[in-house]
ROSE-169701 format. One record per residue (C-alpha): y, z, x; residue in three letters. Coordinates in nm, 2 decimals. Example, Ala and Ser with C-alpha at 12.3 -4.5 7.8 and 13.67 -1.06 7.14 Angstrom:
# residues 2
> py / pz / px / r
> -0.45 / 0.78 / 1.23 / ALA
> -0.11 / 0.71 / 1.37 / SER
# end
This chain:
# residues 358
> py / pz / px / r
> 9.84 / 5.26 / 10.42 / MET
> 9.48 / 5.29 / 10.54 / SER
> 9.27 / 5.55 / 10.37 / VAL
> 9.00 / 5.70 / 10.60 / PRO
> 8.64 / 5.64 / 10.48 / PRO
> 8.58 / 6.01 / 10.42 / GLN
> 8.86 / 6.26 / 10.51 / PRO
> 8.75 / 6.59 / 10.64 / ASN
> 9.00 / 6.79 / 10.44 / ALA
> 8.90 / 6.87 / 10.08 / ASP
> 8.58 / 6.66 / 10.10 / SER
> 8.35 / 6.74 / 9.81 / PRO
> 8.08 / 7.00 / 9.89 / SER
> 7.74 / 6.86 / 9.97 / THR
> 7.56 / 7.19 / 9.93 / SER
> 7.22 / 7.16 / 9.77 / PRO
> 7.20 / 7.19 / 9.39 / ALA
> 7.06 / 7.51 / 9.24 / PRO
> 6.68 / 7.49 / 9.19 / GLN
> 6.55 / 7.56 / 8.84 / LYS
> 6.20 / 7.56 / 8.70 / ASP
> 6.26 / 7.26 / 8.48 / GLY
> 6.09 / 7.43 / 8.19 / GLY
> 6.28 / 7.28 / 7.90 / ALA
> 6.19 / 7.35 / 7.54 / LYS
> 6.21 / 6.99 / 7.44 / PHE
> 5.89 / 6.90 / 7.25 / GLY
> 5.79 / 7.27 / 7.21 / ALA
> 5.67 / 7.39 / 6.87 / THR
> 5.98 / 7.49 / 6.65 / PRO
> 5.82 / 7.81 / 6.54 / VAL
> 6.14 / 7.95 / 6.38 / ALA
> 6.18 / 7.64 / 6.16 / ALA
> 5.81 / 7.64 / 6.05 / PHE
> 5.83 / 8.02 / 5.98 / ALA
> 6.14 / 7.98 / 5.77 / THR
> 6.00 / 7.69 / 5.57 / LEU
> 5.67 / 7.88 / 5.52 / ALA
> 5.87 / 8.18 / 5.37 / VAL
> 6.06 / 7.94 / 5.14 / VAL
> 5.74 / 7.77 / 5.03 / THR
> 5.54 / 8.09 / 4.97 / VAL
> 5.84 / 8.25 / 4.80 / GLY
> 5.88 / 7.96 / 4.56 / GLY
> 5.51 / 7.95 / 4.48 / ALA
> 5.51 / 8.33 / 4.41 / VAL
> 5.82 / 8.29 / 4.19 / THR
> 5.67 / 8.02 / 3.99 / TYR
> 5.33 / 8.19 / 3.93 / VAL
> 5.49 / 8.52 / 3.83 / LEU
> 5.74 / 8.36 / 3.59 / THR
> 5.49 / 8.11 / 3.44 / ALA
> 5.23 / 8.38 / 3.37 / SER
> 5.48 / 8.63 / 3.24 / ALA
> 5.50 / 8.71 / 2.87 / THR
> 5.86 / 8.65 / 2.76 / VAL
> 6.00 / 8.91 / 2.52 / THR
> 6.34 / 8.98 / 2.37 / ALA
> 6.49 / 9.31 / 2.49 / THR
> 6.81 / 9.49 / 2.42 / CYS
> 6.92 / 9.76 / 2.67 / GLY
> 6.56 / 9.77 / 2.81 / GLY
> 6.41 / 9.82 / 2.46 / ASP
> 6.18 / 9.56 / 2.31 / ARG
> 6.32 / 9.39 / 2.00 / MET
> 6.15 / 9.28 / 1.69 / ARG
> 6.22 / 8.99 / 1.45 / PRO
> 6.52 / 9.08 / 1.24 / GLY
> 6.67 / 9.32 / 1.50 / ASP
> 7.03 / 9.29 / 1.63 / LEU
> 7.15 / 9.35 / 1.98 / CYS
> 7.51 / 9.48 / 2.01 / GLU
> 7.70 / 9.44 / 2.34 / THR
> 7.96 / 9.70 / 2.41 / THR
> 8.22 / 9.74 / 2.69 / ARG
> 8.42 / 10.06 / 2.74 / ASN
> 8.29 / 10.18 / 2.40 / GLY
> 8.41 / 9.87 / 2.22 / ILE
> 8.16 / 9.62 / 2.06 / ARG
> 8.21 / 9.28 / 2.22 / THR
> 7.93 / 9.09 / 2.06 / GLY
> 7.62 / 9.09 / 1.85 / THR
> 7.31 / 8.87 / 1.92 / ASP
> 7.01 / 8.82 / 1.69 / THR
> 6.65 / 8.85 / 1.79 / TYR
> 6.62 / 8.47 / 1.80 / ALA
> 6.92 / 8.44 / 2.03 / GLU
> 6.81 / 8.70 / 2.27 / VAL
> 6.46 / 8.56 / 2.28 / LEU
> 6.60 / 8.21 / 2.34 / ALA
> 6.81 / 8.33 / 2.63 / ASN
> 6.50 / 8.51 / 2.78 / ALA
> 6.29 / 8.20 / 2.76 / ILE
> 6.57 / 7.99 / 2.92 / ARG
> 6.60 / 8.24 / 3.20 / THR
> 6.23 / 8.23 / 3.26 / ASN
> 6.23 / 7.85 / 3.26 / GLN
> 6.52 / 7.84 / 3.52 / VAL
> 6.32 / 8.08 / 3.74 / ALA
> 6.02 / 7.85 / 3.72 / GLN
> 6.23 / 7.55 / 3.81 / TRP
> 6.38 / 7.74 / 4.10 / VAL
> 6.03 / 7.83 / 4.22 / GLY
> 5.93 / 7.46 / 4.20 / ILE
> 6.24 / 7.36 / 4.38 / ALA
> 6.17 / 7.60 / 4.67 / LEU
> 5.81 / 7.48 / 4.70 / VAL
> 5.93 / 7.11 / 4.71 / VAL
> 6.21 / 7.19 / 4.96 / ILE
> 5.98 / 7.39 / 5.18 / GLY
> 5.70 / 7.13 / 5.19 / VAL
> 5.95 / 6.84 / 5.24 / ALA
> 6.14 / 7.01 / 5.52 / PHE
> 5.81 / 7.12 / 5.68 / GLY
> 5.68 / 6.77 / 5.69 / VAL
> 6.01 / 6.64 / 5.83 / MET
> 6.01 / 6.91 / 6.10 / THR
> 5.65 / 6.83 / 6.19 / TYR
> 5.71 / 6.46 / 6.21 / LEU
> 6.02 / 6.50 / 6.43 / ARG
> 5.85 / 6.76 / 6.65 / TRP
> 5.56 / 6.52 / 6.70 / ARG
> 5.82 / 6.25 / 6.77 / GLN
> 5.97 / 6.46 / 7.05 / ASP
> 5.63 / 6.54 / 7.20 / VAL
> 5.53 / 6.17 / 7.20 / ALA
> 5.87 / 6.07 / 7.35 / LEU
> 5.85 / 6.33 / 7.62 / ARG
> 5.50 / 6.20 / 7.71 / ALA
> 5.64 / 5.85 / 7.76 / GLN
> 5.90 / 5.96 / 8.02 / LEU
> 5.85 / 5.81 / 8.36 / GLY
> 5.92 / 5.95 / 8.70 / HIS
> 6.16 / 5.69 / 8.83 / GLU
> 6.37 / 5.97 / 9.00 / TYR
> 6.08 / 6.19 / 9.11 / GLY
> 6.06 / 6.56 / 9.01 / GLN
> 6.36 / 6.69 / 8.81 / PRO
> 6.59 / 6.95 / 8.96 / ILE
> 6.66 / 7.11 / 8.63 / SER
> 6.59 / 7.05 / 8.26 / ALA
> 6.81 / 7.14 / 7.96 / HIS
> 6.73 / 7.10 / 7.60 / SER
> 6.80 / 7.15 / 7.23 / ARG
> 6.50 / 7.20 / 7.01 / THR
> 6.42 / 7.06 / 6.67 / ALA
> 6.55 / 7.31 / 6.42 / SER
> 6.65 / 7.36 / 6.06 / SER
> 6.91 / 7.59 / 5.91 / SER
> 6.78 / 7.89 / 5.72 / PHE
> 7.10 / 7.95 / 5.54 / PHE
> 7.13 / 7.58 / 5.46 / GLY
> 6.79 / 7.58 / 5.30 / ILE
> 6.85 / 7.90 / 5.11 / ILE
> 7.20 / 7.81 / 4.98 / PHE
> 7.09 / 7.45 / 4.91 / GLY
> 6.79 / 7.57 / 4.71 / ALA
> 7.01 / 7.83 / 4.53 / GLY
> 7.26 / 7.57 / 4.42 / PHE
> 6.99 / 7.33 / 4.31 / VAL
> 6.84 / 7.61 / 4.10 / GLY
> 7.19 / 7.68 / 3.96 / LEU
> 7.23 / 7.32 / 3.87 / ALA
> 6.89 / 7.34 / 3.68 / GLY
> 7.03 / 7.64 / 3.49 / PHE
> 7.34 / 7.45 / 3.38 / PHE
> 7.12 / 7.15 / 3.28 / LEU
> 6.90 / 7.37 / 3.06 / LEU
> 7.20 / 7.54 / 2.91 / SER
> 7.36 / 7.20 / 2.84 / GLY
> 7.04 / 7.08 / 2.67 / LEU
> 7.01 / 7.39 / 2.46 / SER
> 7.38 / 7.42 / 2.36 / LYS
> 7.47 / 7.06 / 2.37 / ASP
> 7.81 / 7.13 / 2.54 / GLU
> 7.94 / 6.89 / 2.81 / TRP
> 8.10 / 7.15 / 3.04 / PRO
> 7.74 / 7.25 / 3.13 / TYR
> 7.67 / 6.90 / 3.25 / TYR
> 7.97 / 6.91 / 3.47 / LEU
> 7.84 / 7.23 / 3.63 / GLY
> 7.50 / 7.05 / 3.67 / THR
> 7.67 / 6.77 / 3.87 / VAL
> 7.89 / 7.00 / 4.08 / PHE
> 7.62 / 7.24 / 4.18 / PHE
> 7.37 / 6.97 / 4.23 / GLY
> 7.59 / 6.78 / 4.47 / LEU
> 7.68 / 7.11 / 4.65 / LEU
> 7.31 / 7.19 / 4.69 / GLY
> 7.24 / 6.84 / 4.83 / LEU
> 7.52 / 6.89 / 5.08 / VAL
> 7.37 / 7.22 / 5.21 / PHE
> 7.02 / 7.07 / 5.22 / LEU
> 7.15 / 6.77 / 5.42 / SER
> 7.31 / 7.01 / 5.67 / LEU
> 6.97 / 7.18 / 5.70 / ALA
> 6.78 / 6.87 / 5.79 / ILE
> 6.59 / 6.94 / 6.12 / PRO
> 6.75 / 6.77 / 6.42 / LYS
> 6.56 / 6.59 / 6.68 / ASN
> 6.53 / 6.76 / 7.01 / GLY
> 6.75 / 6.66 / 7.30 / GLN
> 6.66 / 6.68 / 7.67 / LEU
> 6.87 / 6.62 / 7.98 / ILE
> 6.69 / 6.62 / 8.32 / GLN
> 6.88 / 6.62 / 8.64 / THR
> 6.74 / 6.46 / 8.96 / PHE
> 6.87 / 6.42 / 9.32 / ALA
> 6.96 / 6.06 / 9.25 / ASP
> 7.04 / 6.05 / 8.88 / GLY
> 7.01 / 6.20 / 8.53 / VAL
> 6.79 / 6.13 / 8.23 / ARG
> 6.92 / 6.18 / 7.88 / ILE
> 6.67 / 6.18 / 7.59 / VAL
> 6.82 / 6.20 / 7.24 / THR
> 6.66 / 6.09 / 6.91 / GLY
> 6.43 / 5.80 / 6.98 / ASN
> 6.61 / 5.68 / 7.29 / ARG
> 6.63 / 5.78 / 7.65 / HIS
> 6.86 / 5.66 / 7.93 / HIS
> 6.82 / 5.70 / 8.31 / ALA
> 7.15 / 5.66 / 8.50 / LEU
> 7.22 / 5.70 / 8.87 / PRO
> 7.50 / 5.96 / 8.95 / TRP
> 7.74 / 5.68 / 9.05 / ARG
> 7.73 / 5.55 / 8.69 / ASP
> 7.78 / 5.88 / 8.52 / VAL
> 8.13 / 5.98 / 8.39 / ASP
> 8.20 / 6.34 / 8.33 / TYR
> 8.44 / 6.40 / 8.04 / VAL
> 8.60 / 6.73 / 7.93 / ILE
> 8.75 / 6.74 / 7.58 / THR
> 8.98 / 7.04 / 7.51 / PRO
> 8.90 / 7.24 / 7.20 / ALA
> 9.05 / 7.55 / 7.04 / LYS
> 8.99 / 7.84 / 7.28 / ASN
> 8.72 / 7.63 / 7.45 / ALA
> 8.63 / 7.29 / 7.59 / ALA
> 8.35 / 7.05 / 7.52 / ASN
> 8.18 / 6.90 / 7.83 / HIS
> 8.00 / 6.57 / 7.81 / GLY
> 7.87 / 6.27 / 8.00 / ILE
> 7.88 / 5.90 / 7.93 / SER
> 7.78 / 5.59 / 8.11 / GLY
> 7.69 / 5.22 / 8.07 / PRO
> 7.51 / 5.18 / 7.74 / GLY
> 7.54 / 5.55 / 7.67 / LEU
> 7.79 / 5.71 / 7.42 / LYS
> 7.92 / 6.05 / 7.52 / GLN
> 7.65 / 6.32 / 7.51 / VAL
> 7.78 / 6.67 / 7.47 / VAL
> 7.65 / 6.92 / 7.73 / LEU
> 7.79 / 7.23 / 7.56 / THR
> 7.52 / 7.42 / 7.37 / GLY
> 7.23 / 7.29 / 7.57 / LEU
> 6.99 / 7.54 / 7.74 / GLN
> 7.16 / 7.68 / 8.06 / ASP
> 7.47 / 7.46 / 7.98 / ALA
> 7.69 / 7.63 / 8.23 / THR
> 7.46 / 7.55 / 8.52 / ASP
> 7.41 / 7.20 / 8.39 / LEU
> 7.79 / 7.14 / 8.38 / GLN
> 7.84 / 7.26 / 8.73 / ALA
> 7.55 / 7.06 / 8.87 / LEU
> 7.65 / 6.73 / 8.69 / VAL
> 8.02 / 6.76 / 8.80 / GLN
> 7.91 / 6.83 / 9.16 / GLN
> 7.67 / 6.54 / 9.17 / ARG
> 7.91 / 6.29 / 9.01 / THR
> 8.19 / 6.38 / 9.26 / VAL
> 7.95 / 6.35 / 9.56 / GLU
> 7.82 / 6.01 / 9.43 / ALA
> 8.15 / 5.86 / 9.34 / LYS
> 8.37 / 5.99 / 9.62 / TYR
> 8.28 / 5.76 / 9.91 / ARG
> 8.27 / 5.44 / 9.68 / PRO
> 8.62 / 5.54 / 9.56 / ALA
> 8.75 / 5.57 / 9.91 / ILE
> 8.59 / 5.23 / 10.01 / GLU
> 8.75 / 5.07 / 9.70 / ALA
> 9.09 / 5.20 / 9.80 / LEU
> 9.04 / 5.06 / 10.15 / ASN
> 8.97 / 4.72 / 10.00 / ARG
> 9.30 / 4.74 / 9.81 / GLY
> 9.14 / 4.81 / 9.47 / GLU
> 9.25 / 5.05 / 9.20 / THR
> 9.03 / 5.34 / 9.10 / VAL
> 9.07 / 5.41 / 8.72 / PRO
> 9.07 / 5.75 / 8.57 / PHE
> 9.13 / 5.68 / 8.20 / GLY
> 9.50 / 5.71 / 8.14 / SER
> 9.57 / 5.75 / 8.51 / LEU
> 9.47 / 5.54 / 8.81 / ALA
> 9.48 / 5.57 / 9.19 / VAL
> 9.56 / 5.30 / 9.44 / SER
> 9.70 / 5.26 / 9.79 / ARG
> 10.05 / 5.26 / 9.65 / GLU
> 10.02 / 5.58 / 9.46 / GLY
> 9.92 / 5.71 / 9.11 / ILE
> 9.99 / 5.50 / 8.81 / THR
> 10.03 / 5.61 / 8.44 / ALA
> 10.07 / 5.30 / 8.22 / GLY
> 10.34 / 5.09 / 8.39 / ARG
> 10.48 / 5.38 / 8.59 / LYS
> 10.40 / 5.43 / 8.96 / LEU
> 10.43 / 5.75 / 9.16 / LEU
> 10.44 / 5.67 / 9.54 / PRO
> 10.23 / 5.90 / 9.75 / TRP
> 10.53 / 6.04 / 9.94 / ASN
> 10.66 / 6.17 / 9.60 / GLU
> 10.32 / 6.32 / 9.49 / PHE
> 10.35 / 6.69 / 9.43 / GLY
> 9.99 / 6.78 / 9.32 / GLY
> 9.78 / 6.80 / 9.01 / VAL
> 9.80 / 7.09 / 8.76 / THR
> 9.59 / 7.17 / 8.46 / LEU
> 9.74 / 7.38 / 8.17 / HIS
> 9.61 / 7.43 / 7.82 / GLN
> 9.39 / 7.11 / 7.84 / GLY
> 9.67 / 6.89 / 7.98 / ASN
> 9.66 / 6.73 / 8.32 / VAL
> 10.00 / 6.72 / 8.49 / GLY
> 10.10 / 6.51 / 8.79 / VAL
> 10.40 / 6.66 / 8.97 / ALA
> 10.68 / 6.47 / 9.15 / ARG
> 10.86 / 6.61 / 9.45 / VAL
> 11.11 / 6.74 / 9.52 / PRO
> 11.09 / 6.84 / 9.15 / GLN
> 11.00 / 6.71 / 8.81 / GLY
> 10.68 / 6.59 / 8.64 / ARG
> 10.56 / 6.23 / 8.67 / PHE
> 10.30 / 6.23 / 8.39 / ALA
> 10.11 / 6.46 / 8.15 / GLY
> 9.80 / 6.35 / 7.97 / VAL
> 9.52 / 6.52 / 7.78 / SER
> 9.22 / 6.62 / 7.99 / LEU
> 9.00 / 6.42 / 7.75 / ALA
> 9.18 / 6.10 / 7.88 / ASN
> 9.10 / 6.17 / 8.24 / VAL
> 8.72 / 6.12 / 8.29 / PRO
> 8.58 / 6.26 / 8.62 / ASN
> 8.88 / 6.50 / 8.65 / TYR
> 8.72 / 6.68 / 8.95 / ALA
> 8.69 / 6.35 / 9.14 / LEU
> 9.05 / 6.27 / 9.06 / PHE
> 9.16 / 6.60 / 9.21 / VAL
> 8.95 / 6.55 / 9.52 / HIS
> 9.07 / 6.20 / 9.57 / LEU
> 9.44 / 6.26 / 9.52 / THR
> 9.43 / 6.57 / 9.74 / SER
> 9.25 / 6.40 / 10.03 / ALA
> 9.48 / 6.09 / 10.02 / ILE
> 9.80 / 6.28 / 9.99 / SER
> 9.72 / 6.49 / 10.30 / GLN
> 9.70 / 6.17 / 10.51 / GLN
> 10.05 / 6.07 / 10.41 / GLN
> 10.35 / 6.13 / 10.64 / PRO
> 10.62 / 6.36 / 10.50 / ARG
# end
C-alpha cells in the first residue's frame, strides 16, 4: 500500500488561527490576594488591640458579678449548674486570652502570606521579563495569576485559634482531652493554610511555529511538531493538556480563554504532525498514538492488528475511543487519556481508509 503524501479528502484545516490581543494577566498585581490579606491582618490587629485593652469582668446574664456571688445556669426552668465568681472570672479571662491569640495569629498569617504573595508575584514579573522572542510575536496568551484562597486563610486561622483555645483550656484544667483537641485542630488549621498558599502564575503563549509554557520557575519553548495533545476524561467534563520532550503534562483547563486555547493548540498540532505522519507511513514506519498505532498494514492495539480493509471508523463515547471492525464488531476500545493527539489519529485513519479498495 502506498499512502499519498497528503490526501485531499479530510485533510486538516489550514485556516488561520484566531487573533487575540495576547494580554495575559501573568505577572500582573494579584490585587484580590493582597486585599484579602490586608483585611485579615487589619482584622487581627484590631481584635488584639480591643481585647488586650479591655477590662475583663465577671458577668452573669449580662449583670456584673461581685466577689462572693454565684451564677446559676438554667435550661427549661431547671437549674443545670452553679459557678462561683472566681470561676466565671477565670472563664472570661481565658476567653479574652484566646481572642488575643486569635488576633495575633491573624496578623502573623496575613503578614506571612502577604510576603509570600509579593515574592512570588515579583518572581512572575522577573520571569516574564526574561522571556525571549524565539518565535516572534505571540498569537495568543493564556494565564493563571498568583492567588491565595480567602476561605483557606479564614478557616485555617479559625482552626489555629481554636487549637489555641484548647491549649489554654488544657493548661488551666490539666485534662488531656484538651491537648488532643489542640493537636487535631492545629493540624486541621495547617492543612487549610497550606491549601491557601499563593500559587505561582502560569502562562502559555501560542505562536505560528510553536508554544511557550511558563510555570513556576521554568519555561519551555516547543515547536508544534513536538507537542502532544492529551484529553483526560473526568466526571461530567474532560481535562485538556499538552506535553512534550522534557515537559510533564500541563493542564489547559482553567486557563484564561481556555476554550480558544484548546481549539488553537489542537488545530496547530494536527497541522504540524499530519504531513510528517504521512511521510513516516510511506517509509514503512509505525506512527504511535499511545495504546494504538497506525501503520501501512492497519491499526494495532497491543499485539492485535486490524487490516485497513476491515476498518470501520473511530467512535468516541463517554471518554472511550472505539475502533470498529467491518462488517460488524469492535476491534478495540481504550480510554481517551491513552490516545494522545486524538484529533490527528482521526484525521490520519480517515484519510488512509478512504484510499483503500473495498
